[in-house]
C-alpha positions in Angstrom: 20.6 12.9 -25.4 23.6 10.9 -26.4 23.0 8.0 -28.8 23.7 4.6 -27.2 25.5 2.0 -29.1 23.0 -0.9 -29.0 25.5 -3.6 -29.8 27.9 -2.7 -27.1 28.8 -5.3 -24.5 27.4 -3.1 -21.8 24.0 -2.7 -23.6 23.8 -6.5 -24.3 24.5 -7.3 -20.7 21.9 -4.7 -19.5 19.2 -6.3 -21.8 20.2 -9.8 -20.7 19.9 -8.9 -17.0 16.6 -7.0 -17.5 15.2 -10.1 -19.2 16.3 -12.3 -16.3 15.2 -10.1 -13.4 11.9 -8.2 -13.5 13.0 -6.1 -10.6 16.0 -4.9 -12.5 13.8 -4.2 -15.5 11.4 -2.1 -13.4 14.2 -0.1 -11.8 15.7 0.6 -15.2 12.4 2.2 -16.2 11.5 4.2 -13.0 15.0 4.5 -11.4 16.7 7.8 -10.8 16.2 10.8 -8.8 13.2 12.4 -10.6 11.1 9.7 -12.3 9.5 8.4 -9.1 8.6 11.9 -8.0 7.1 12.7 -11.4 5.1 9.6 -11.4 3.9 10.3 -7.9 2.8 13.8 -8.7 1.0 12.7 -11.9 -1.2 10.3 -9.8 -3.4 13.2 -8.9 -4.3 13.8 -12.6 -3.1 15.9 -15.5 -0.4 18.4 -14.9 1.0 21.1 -17.1 4.8 21.4 -17.5 4.8 24.5 -15.3 2.9 22.7 -12.5 5.4 19.9 -12.5 8.2 22.4 -12.4 6.5 24.1 -9.5 6.2 21.0 -7.4 9.8 20.0 -8.2 11.6 23.4 -8.0 15.1 21.7 -7.7 14.9 20.0 -11.1 16.5 21.8 -14.0 14.5 22.5 -17.1 16.7 20.2 -19.2 16.4 17.3 -16.7 12.6 17.8 -16.4 12.2 17.6 -20.2 14.5 14.6 -20.5 12.8 12.7 -17.7 9.3 13.4 -19.1 10.5 12.3 -22.6 11.9 9.0 -21.2 8.7 8.3 -19.2 6.7 9.0 -22.4 9.0 6.8 -24.5 8.6 4.0 -22.0 4.8 4.3 -22.2 4.2 5.5 -18.6 3.2 9.1 -19.4 1.0 10.6 -22.0 1.9 14.0 -23.5 -0.9 16.2 -24.9 0.0 19.4 -26.6 -2.9 21.9 -26.5 -3.2 24.1 -29.6 -4.6 27.2 -27.9 -3.1 30.7 -27.4 -0.8 30.5 -25.7 0.0 26.8 -26.4 0.7 24.5 -23.5 1.4 20.8 -22.8 -0.3 18.5 -20.3 1.1 15.3 -18.9 -0.9 12.4 -17.5 -0.3 8.8 -16.6 -1.0 6.2 -19.1 -2.7 3.0 -18.1 0.7 1.5 -17.7 1.8 4.4 -15.5 -1.3 4.1 -13.4 -0.4 0.5 -12.8 2.7 1.8 -10.9 0.5 3.3 -8.1 0.7 0.3 -5.7 4.4 -0.2 -6.4 5.2 3.4 -5.7 3.0 3.3 -2.6 4.8 0.2 -1.3 8.2 1.7 -2.0 7.2 4.9 -0.2 6.1 2.9 2.9 9.4 0.9 2.8 11.4 4.2 2.5 9.6 5.8 5.4 10.2 2.8 7.6 14.0 2.5 6.8 15.3 5.9 5.8 16.9 6.8 9.1 
């Protein structure tokens, strides 16, 4: 990923707005095309990388890795590397990620109601 210049006017404005508006902060963490879907599918429990790829066949390998890393960095997802043969990685929701359940459910209901 490209390094972001933290002192840029854009980044300073972004941080300022996120501090002023909790909705903007939340959307900055879970916004995008794939993060809500990843969080939704992880609500059922631990999933291997390959299982996530299977339920989201349209996502590229690069994007899946990037989105999982961002969710992990933001503390919503736990990554557990299993040292077996062959090795694999499991992803699960952290406590912070589990707190998103009601929010995602409410967003889904709103979307179903108004997506025409």
